[in-house]
C-alpha positions in Angstrom: 77.5 140.9 116.2 75.5 140.3 113.0 73.3 137.3 112.7 74.2 134.5 110.2 72.3 134.8 106.9 70.1 131.9 105.9 67.8 131.2 103.0 64.4 129.5 103.4 64.0 128.1 99.9 60.3 127.3 99.9 57.2 128.7 101.7 56.9 127.4 105.2 54.8 128.0 108.4 55.1 131.6 109.4 55.7 130.6 113.0 58.8 128.7 111.9 60.1 131.8 110.0 59.5 133.9 113.1 61.4 131.4 115.2 64.4 131.4 112.8 64.4 135.2 112.6 65.3 135.3 116.3 68.6 133.6 115.4 69.3 134.5 111.8 69.0 137.2 109.1 66.4 135.3 107.1 65.5 135.6 103.4 62.3 133.6 102.8 60.3 132.6 99.8 56.7 132.9 101.1 55.5 133.5 97.5 56.7 129.9 97.0 58.3 130.7 93.7 59.9 127.9 91.8 63.6 128.8 91.3 65.9 127.6 88.6 69.2 126.2 89.6 70.9 129.4 88.7 68.4 131.4 90.7 68.8 129.2 93.8 72.6 129.5 93.4 72.4 133.3 93.3 70.1 133.3 96.4 72.6 131.2 98.3 75.8 133.1 97.4 75.8 135.2 100.5 74.1 132.7 102.8 75.7 130.6 105.6 72.8 128.2 105.8 69.8 127.0 103.9 66.4 125.5 104.8 65.7 123.3 101.8 63.1 120.8 100.6 63.4 117.9 98.2 63.1 120.1 95.2 66.2 122.1 96.0 69.2 120.5 94.4 72.5 121.1 96.2 75.4 119.7 94.2 79.1 120.4 93.5 78.3 123.3 91.0 76.1 125.1 93.6 78.6 124.5 96.3 81.5 125.8 94.2 79.6 129.1 93.7 78.6 129.4 97.4 81.8 128.9 99.4 80.4 130.5 102.6 77.6 127.9 102.8 78.0 125.7 105.9 74.7 123.8 106.3 71.6 122.7 104.3 68.7 121.5 106.5 66.3 119.5 104.5 62.6 119.5 105.5 62.3 115.9 104.4 63.5 112.5 105.4 64.8 111.8 101.9 67.8 113.6 100.7 68.4 112.6 97.1 68.4 116.3 96.3 71.8 116.5 98.1 75.0 115.4 96.6 76.2 114.3 100.0 79.8 113.4 98.8 80.2 116.9 97.3 78.8 118.5 100.4 81.2 116.6 102.6 84.1 117.5 100.4 83.1 121.1 100.7 82.6 120.9 104.5 78.9 121.5 104.2 76.6 119.7 106.7 73.4 118.1 105.5 70.5 117.2 107.8 67.1 115.6 107.3 63.9 115.0 109.3 63.6 111.3 110.1 61.2 109.8 112.6 58.7 112.7 112.9 56.9 111.7 109.8 57.0 107.9 110.1 53.5 107.3 111.5 51.8 109.9 109.3 53.4 108.5 106.2 52.5 104.9 107.1 48.9 106.1 107.7 48.9 107.5 104.2 50.5 104.5 102.6 47.8 102.3 104.0 45.1 104.8 102.9 46.5 104.7 99.4 46.6 100.9 99.5 43.0 100.8 100.5 41.9 103.4 97.9 43.7 101.4 95.2 42.5 98.0 96.1 38.8 99.1 96.5 38.8 101.3 93.4 37.7 104.4 95.3 39.1 107.0 92.8 37.6 105.2 89.8 34.2 105.0 91.5 34.2 108.6 92.5 35.0 109.8 89.0 32.1 107.6 87.7 29.7 109.1 90.2 30.8 112.7 89.5 30.3 112.1 85.8 26.7 111.2 86.4 27.1 107.6 85.2 25.7 105.9 88.2 22.1 105.0 87.3 21.7 101.6 88.8 23.2 99.0 91.1 25.3 96.1 89.6 26.8 93.1 91.3 30.2 93.8 89.9 30.2 97.6 89.9 33.8 98.6 90.9 34.4 95.3 92.7 37.9 95.4 93.9 40.3 93.3 96.1 40.0 92.5 99.7 42.6 93.8 102.1 41.8 91.8 105.2 43.4 88.4 105.1 45.4 89.2 101.9 49.1 89.0 101.5 50.9 92.4 102.0 54.3 92.7 100.4 56.7 95.4 101.5 59.8 96.3 99.6 62.0 98.4 101.9 61.5 97.6 105.6 62.7 100.8 107.4 60.6 102.7 109.9 57.8 103.5 107.5 57.7 100.0 106.0 57.5 98.6 109.5 54.7 101.0 110.3 52.7 99.7 107.3 53.5 96.1 108.2 52.0 96.6 111.7 48.9 98.3 110.3 48.4 95.4 107.9 49.2 92.5 110.3 47.5 93.9 113.5 44.7 95.9 112.0 43.6 93.8 109.0 45.0 90.3 109.7 47.2 90.4 106.7 49.9 88.0 105.9 53.0 90.2 105.8 56.1 89.4 103.7 59.0 91.8 103.0 62.3 92.1 101.2 65.0 94.5 102.4 68.7 94.9 101.8 69.3 93.3 105.2 66.9 91.1 107.2 65.4 92.6 110.4 66.2 91.1 113.7 63.9 88.5 115.1 62.2 90.8 117.6 61.3 93.4 115.0 60.0 90.7 112.6 57.8 89.4 115.4 56.6 92.8 116.3 55.6 93.4 112.6 54.4 89.8 112.2 56.5 89.9 109.0 58.4 87.2 107.2 61.5 87.9 105.1 61.5 86.6 101.5 63.5 87.0 98.3 62.5 89.8 96.0 61.3 87.3 93.4 59.0 85.6 96.0 57.8 89.0 97.1 56.8 90.0 93.6 55.1 86.6 92.8 53.3 86.2 96.1 52.0 89.7 97.2 48.4 90.6 96.7 49.3 94.2 97.5 52.9 95.4 97.1 54.0 98.6 98.8 57.3 100.3 98.0 59.1 102.2 100.8 62.7 102.0 99.8 65.1 105.0 99.5 66.1 106.3 96.1 69.6 105.9 94.9 71.3 105.2 91.6 71.2 101.5 92.6 67.4 101.5 93.2 66.5 103.4 90.0 63.7 101.5 88.3 63.7 98.7 90.9 60.3 98.0 89.5 60.3 97.9 85.7 58.6 95.8 83.0 60.3 92.6 84.1 59.3 93.0 87.7 55.7 93.9 86.9 55.5 90.8 84.7 56.3 88.7 87.8 53.3 90.1 89.8 49.9 88.6 89.9 47.4 90.0 87.4 45.1 90.7 90.4 47.9 92.5 92.4 48.1 96.1 93.3 51.2 98.3 93.5 51.6 101.3 95.8 54.6 103.7 95.6 55.2 106.1 98.5 59.0 105.9 98.3 60.5 108.2 95.6 60.0 108.9 92.0 62.4 106.8 89.9 62.0 103.7 92.0 59.3 102.7 89.4 59.6 102.9 85.7 56.4 104.9 85.2 56.2 104.3 81.5 56.3 100.5 82.1 53.8 100.8 84.9 51.3 102.7 82.7 51.6 100.0 80.0 51.0 97.3 82.6 48.0 99.1 83.9 46.6 99.7 80.4 47.0 96.0 79.5 45.7 94.9 82.9 48.9 92.9 83.6 48.3 94.1 87.2 45.0 95.2 88.6 45.7 98.7 89.9 48.3 101.1 91.3 48.5 103.9 93.8 51.2 106.5 93.3 52.2 109.4 95.5 55.6 110.0 93.8 56.7 110.2 90.2 59.7 110.3 87.9 60.5 114.0 87.2 57.8 115.3 89.5 55.9 117.6 89.6 55.6 116.4 86.0 53.7 113.1 85.6 54.2 110.7 82.8 51.2 111.4 80.4 50.3 107.8 80.0 49.5 107.5 83.7 46.9 110.2 83.3 45.0 108.1 80.7 44.6 104.9 82.6 41.6 104.7 85.0 43.0 102.0 87.3 45.5 104.2 89.2 45.2 106.5 92.2 47.4 109.6 91.8 48.3 112.0 94.7 50.9 114.9 94.6 53.5 113.7 97.0 51.5 114.3 100.2 52.2 111.2 102.3 53.6 113.3 105.2 51.0 116.1 104.7 49.2 116.4 108.0 49.5 119.8 109.7 51.1 118.4 112.9 53.7 116.3 111.0 54.6 119.0 108.5 55.0 121.5 111.4 57.2 118.9 113.2 59.3 118.5 110.1 59.8 122.2 109.7 60.7 122.6 113.3 63.3 119.8 113.2 64.9 121.4 110.2 64.9 124.7 112.1 66.4 123.0 115.2 69.2 121.7 113.1 70.1 125.1 111.8 69.9 126.6 115.3 72.0 123.8 116.9 74.6 124.1 114.2 75.2 127.8 114.5 74.9 128.0 118.3 76.6 124.8 119.3 78.3 123.3 116.2 76.0 120.3 116.5 73.0 118.9 114.7 70.1 116.6 115.8 70.0 114.6 112.6 73.2 115.0 110.6 73.7 113.1 107.4 77.5 113.6 107.2 78.5 114.2 110.8 82.2 113.9 110.0 81.9 117.5 108.8 81.4 118.4 112.5 84.8 117.0 113.3 83.7 113.8 115.0 86.7 111.7 116.1 85.2 109.1 118.4 82.4 106.6 118.4 80.5 105.9 121.5 77.9 103.1 121.7 75.7 103.5 124.8 72.7 101.9 126.4 70.2 99.1 126.2 68.4 100.7 123.3 71.6 100.6 121.1 71.6 104.3 120.4 74.6 105.3 118.3 76.3 108.4 119.4 79.3 110.2 117.8 81.5 112.0 120.3 83.4 115.1 119.4 86.5 116.3 121.1 85.6 117.9 124.4 82.8 115.4 125.1 79.9 116.7 123.0 77.8 113.8 121.7 75.7 113.7 118.5 72.8 111.3 118.5 72.6 109.8 115.0 70.4 106.8 115.8 68.5 106.0 112.7 71.3 106.5 110.2 71.8 102.7 110.3 68.1 101.8 110.5 67.8 102.8 114.1 70.4 100.3 115.3 74.1 100.0 114.8 74.7 96.3 114.4 77.2 93.9 112.9 75.0 92.8 110.0 74.6 96.3 108.7 78.3 97.1 109.1 79.1 94.2 106.9 76.4 94.5 104.3 76.4 98.3 104.0 80.0 99.5 104.7 79.6 102.6 102.6 76.6 103.8 104.6 78.4 103.1 107.9 81.6 104.7 106.7 79.6 107.9 106.0 78.0 107.7 109.5 81.3 107.0 111.2 83.5 109.3 109.2 85.8 106.5 108.3 87.9 106.5 105.1 87.8 103.6 102.6 91.2 102.3 103.9 89.8 101.6 107.3 88.5 98.0 107.5 85.0 97.4 109.0 84.1 93.8 109.5 82.6 91.2 111.9 85.2 89.2 113.7 83.0 86.5 115.2 79.9 85.9 117.3 80.9 85.2 120.9 77.5 84.6 122.5 75.1 83.0 120.1 72.2 82.9 122.6 72.2 86.7 122.9 73.2 87.4 119.2 76.1 89.6 120.2 78.9 90.2 117.9 82.3 91.7 117.8 83.0 94.3 115.1 86.5 95.4 114.2 87.0 99.0 113.1 90.6 99.6 112.2 92.6 98.1 115.0 89.9 98.5 117.7 87.2 95.9 118.6 83.9 96.5 120.3 80.5 94.8 120.9 78.1 96.0 118.2 74.9 94.4 119.4 73.7 94.6 123.0 70.6 92.5 123.0 71.5 89.9 125.5 73.4 89.5 128.8 72.8 91.1 132.1 71.5 94.7 132.3 74.9 95.9 133.4 76.4 94.5 130.2 73.8 96.1 128.0 74.5 99.4 129.7 78.2 99.1 128.8 80.0 102.0 127.1 82.6 101.4 124.3 84.8 103.8 122.5 86.7 103.6 119.3 89.1 106.2 117.9 88.5 106.7 114.2 91.7 107.0 112.2 
C-alpha cells in the first residue's frame, strides 16, 4: 500500500523530516525557497497533507485546485494564514501548535519589554558607531520595569505568562483587558486586575500586545489609541502584524508621543514599514518570539504528530475545526475542565485550549462563533446560559439546542467535579 503524499512547505529540522518519512511520501523544501501562491498550489495538487507555517496561505482558491488535500498542520499557534471556513467547507482539517511555545514566547515578550524600556538597542548602536567617549548622567536613561504598571492586551496563555513574570518577578502592578474577564483564581495567580481598554491605554507604563489577529482586531492600536498612552509609555507587540498600525506607530515614535516600542511582528512581514527603520527608539526583531531550539522542535513535532494521528487514526491532537472529523458528541470530563469531543465509536479528541483552556459559560455567551466552530454546531442551534444554580461555586447551566449541562465544575464535592456530561450536537 502506498504512503500518503505530503508537502513540507518550509525548511524544518531534519529529524522531523526523517520521522515523517516513516509514514509518508514526503516532498520537502529544505532549500527554504519562498513560493508564490501559484507555486504552493502546484506543489499541493497531488498531496493529501501539508506541513505549513504562518507564511503559507491556504484559502478557497488553493483548496479548489487541490481537492485531494485533507489536512494542513501549521507549525504555529496562530493560524490567520488559514481560511478556516473555506477549509471546513472543503472537508480539510486545520491544526496548530498551542501550549508548547507559551513559556518561551512569554520569556521573549518580557525580554523585548526590558530591551525597549532600558534602550538596549539604541545604546548598542551608539557604542558600535564609536560614539561613546564619556559618561553622562542621562546617557540612554530609560524607564524602570520593577514597580511599574504593566498593561496586557490579550490575556490568553502567553499574556498570563507575561503577567506572572511581571508580578512575581518584578513586583509590577499588572492590569489587563481581554474579550472576556478571567476567572478569579486565574486573576489571583497572575496578580492581575481587569480594566477597560481605555483605562489600560491611559494607565500602563508598559503595554504588551498578545491578542490574536482577525479582521476585528486589525489596527487595534492606531493613532487614536497611541494618543491615549502616556508620553513616557512603551509598547511591545509580540502578537501579529496588523494588530498595530505600523505607520501610525512610526509617527508617534518620531514625534515622541510615546517613549519607545519593541516589535517582533509587522504588517506585511517580512517587509517592514520603512518609517520604522528610521526612528531610533524602537527595538525590531524578525518574528522570533518562539525561537528557542527546544520550543521550535516541539512545535515541529506537534505538527508532525497531527499529521500522523490524522492519517493513522483519523484524529488530531490540536484540531482547529474538529467537526471535519465527524464529531457528533460533546463530553465534558474532570476537575480540570478538559473539553473533549467524542466521535462515534467512543474516540475522544482533546481540544482543551480552543476556548482559552476552559469551556465555560461566559465564553459560550460572549464568543458563540468560536464555540460553534469548536463544537461543530450550526448557526441555528442556540447556545446560551440558562441560569446560575450555585453562586458559591460559580457553576452554571448552559443550554445547547434542547440539552442542558453544567459548563463550569469549580465547586462542589470532588465527585461532582468528576462528573461526565454528554450532549448530542444537532
